[in-house]
Each structure stands twice: as structure tokens, then as C-alpha cells.
C-alpha positions in Angstrom: -33.6 -28.7 33.1 -31.9 -31.8 31.9 -28.1 -31.8 31.7 -28.3 -32.2 27.8 -30.6 -29.3 27.5 -28.5 -27.2 29.9 -25.3 -28.0 27.8 -27.1 -27.1 24.6 -28.4 -23.8 26.0 -25.0 -23.0 27.4 -23.3 -23.7 24.1 -25.8 -21.5 22.2 -25.3 -18.6 24.7 -21.5 -18.9 24.6 -21.5 -19.0 20.8 -23.7 -15.9 20.6 -21.4 -14.1 23.2 -18.3 -15.1 21.1 -19.9 -13.8 17.9 -20.9 -10.6 19.6 -17.3 -10.1 21.0 -15.8 -10.7 17.5 -18.2 -8.3 15.9 -17.5 -5.7 18.6 -13.7 -6.2 18.2 -13.9 -5.7 14.4 -16.0 -2.5 14.9 -13.3 -1.2 17.3 -10.5 -1.5 14.6 -10.0 1.0 11.9 -10.7 -1.7 9.3 -14.1 -2.1 10.9 -14.9 1.5 10.2 -14.8 1.1 6.4 -17.8 -1.1 5.6 -20.8 0.9 4.5 -21.7 3.5 2.0 -19.8 6.8 1.5 -20.9 9.8 -0.5 -18.3 11.9 -2.4 -17.7 15.4 -1.0 -14.7 16.5 -3.0 -12.0 15.2 -5.3 -9.0 17.1 -6.4 -5.4 16.8 -7.5 -2.7 18.9 -5.8 0.8 19.7 -7.0 3.7 18.6 -4.8 3.7 22.1 -3.2 0.1 21.6 -2.2 -1.5 24.0 -4.7 -4.7 22.9 -6.5 -4.1 21.6 -10.0 -7.6 20.5 -10.9 -10.9 19.1 -9.6 -11.5 16.5 -12.3 -15.2 16.0 -11.4 -16.0 19.7 -11.0 -16.9 21.8 -8.0 -19.9 19.6 -7.1 -18.8 16.1 -7.8 -21.0 13.1 -7.3 -19.9 9.7 -6.2 -20.5 6.6 -4.1 -18.0 4.3 -2.4 -19.1 1.1 -0.9 -17.3 -1.4 1.2 -18.7 -4.6 2.7 -17.4 -6.6 5.6 -16.3 -9.5 3.3 -13.6 -7.4 1.5 -15.5 -6.3 -1.6 -15.6 -2.7 -2.8 -17.0 -0.5 -5.5 -16.5 3.1 -6.4 -18.2 5.5 -8.8 -17.2 9.2 -9.4 -18.5 11.7 -11.8 -19.3 15.3 -12.7 -22.8 16.5 -11.6 -23.5 17.8 -15.1 -22.5 15.5 -17.9 -23.3 16.1 -21.6 -25.8 13.6 -23.1 -25.4 11.8 -26.4 -27.5 13.5 -29.1 -28.6 10.2 -30.5 -29.7 8.8 -27.1 -28.0 5.6 -28.1 -25.0 4.4 -26.0 -23.4 2.8 -29.0 -23.9 5.7 -31.3 -22.0 8.6 -29.6 -19.8 10.8 -31.6 -16.0 10.8 -30.8 -16.4 14.0 -28.9 -19.4 12.7 -26.9 -17.5 9.5 -26.0 -14.4 11.5 -25.0 -16.5 13.8 -22.8 -18.3 10.8 -21.2 -15.0 9.0 -20.4 -13.4 12.1 -19.0 -16.3 13.0 -16.7 -16.8 9.6 -15.0 -14.7 6.9 -13.4 -15.6 3.7 -11.7 -14.1 0.4 -10.6 -14.7 -2.5 -8.3 -12.8 -5.3 -6.7 -11.5 -6.4 -3.3 -9.9 -4.3 -0.6 -7.5 -4.8 2.4 -6.6 -2.4 5.2 -3.2 -2.0 6.7 -3.7 -0.2 9.9 0.1 0.0 10.6 0.8 2.1 7.5 -2.8 3.6 7.5 -3.3 2.5 3.9 -6.1 0.8 2.1 -5.4 -1.2 -1.1 -8.1 -1.6 -3.7 -7.3 -4.8 -5.8 -9.0 -3.7 -9.0 -10.9 -6.5 -10.8 -12.7 -4.3 -13.4 -12.5 -0.6 -14.2 -13.6 2.0 -16.7 -9.9 2.9 -17.2 -8.7 -0.5 -18.6 -5.1 0.1 -17.4 -6.3 -0.3 -13.8 -7.6 -3.8 -14.3 -5.5 -6.2 -12.2 -3.7 -3.4 -10.4 -3.4 -2.4 -6.8 -4.6 1.1 -6.0 -3.1 2.2 -2.7 -4.6 5.1 -0.8 -3.5 6.6 2.5 -6.5 7.1 4.7 -7.6 9.1 7.8 -11.0 9.3 9.5 -12.0 12.8 10.6 -15.4 13.3 12.1 -17.9 11.5 9.8 -15.5 11.7 6.9 -13.0 9.4 5.2 -10.1 11.1 3.5 -7.9 9.4 0.9 -4.6 10.6 -0.4 -2.8 8.9 -3.3 0.9 8.4 -3.4 2.4 10.8 -6.0 1.1 9.9 -9.5 1.6 11.3 -13.1 -1.5 13.0 -14.5 -1.4 15.2 -17.6 2.4 15.0 -17.5 2.7 16.5 -14.0 3.4 14.8 -10.7 0.4 15.2 -8.4 -1.3 13.8 -5.3 -5.0 13.0 -5.3 -7.1 14.0 -2.3 -10.6 12.6 -2.1 -13.1 13.2 0.7 -16.0 10.9 1.5 -18.8 11.3 4.0 -20.6 8.3 5.5 -24.2 7.9 4.2 -26.6 7.7 7.2 
């Protein structure tokens, strides 16, 4: 093998080894555990004493949370059973139908960053069904347990009461 070909081969092999090492190092961090698809298991709000206040998306909520390795995220949450608009036209719902649709679904997307030191993930919301969230940072404490990802919100006001949100996701296989 010529010296030039040997150097080229060695460069390719070393580059592949470095890429594999970086990929493996990322997978070993907690931040590396986020990318992928997650299915909603439960979502509830708890009073500061830990008692259940409400499960806003019902006893069998549906949802999907997606993270990619480039820092993008998207989340959708909703009730399993949602009333349909009688007209069948998205722009012709009654006030009651629109209110029910808004209250039974939530979604937003943007960028995310993980702080392993504080065990928080921050969603930088770029667009959201709830317009007040656009441009905000939604911080969640996280923990991994078995094949689940559990988020807890800092205390927030909801319906005039201070509560903590607890949302459980399961990795989609």
C-alpha cells in the first residue's frame, strides 16, 4: 500500500473512530437520553400538599413528545375523547365547541436544552396553542425511571390555585 493511500485510510479510520466515540459519549449523558419519541402515560396537577387537583386530559390522555439530537422539540397532549364540531368545518365551530376544543388539547414546539446539573430541561417555545407561551421558556424538572421520563413543573398558578404539574412519558419502541 502506498504511503498516500495508507495515510488516507488511517485518516478515515480515525475519523470514524472519533465520530463513534463522540456519539457514544453523548448517549452516555442524560442529555443523550432525550432524543426520540415519547408517548404520554399520565398528566396531572397536584396541590402543594401532593393531593390530586385535576387530570386536565382525562384518565386516558393521549400525547406525543419528540426530541431530536439537534435541539428541536415538539409536544402534543389531548383528551382521548374530544367532542367534534357539528358543522364539520374547523372555522365554523360554535363558541362552546371552540372552548371545548381549546380546553381538551395543548401543543407547542421549539428548541430545548438540558441542564444535567440542575436536572432540568428548558423548552424554548417558538409556537404554541396557548399564545401566552410563545417566546417563553418552559422549565421542567426531569427524572428517568425505567423506560419512563417524568417531568415536574415548578409551582404554577392554574385556575387560581398554586399547583405542580406531573407528566409521565414512556419511550416509544
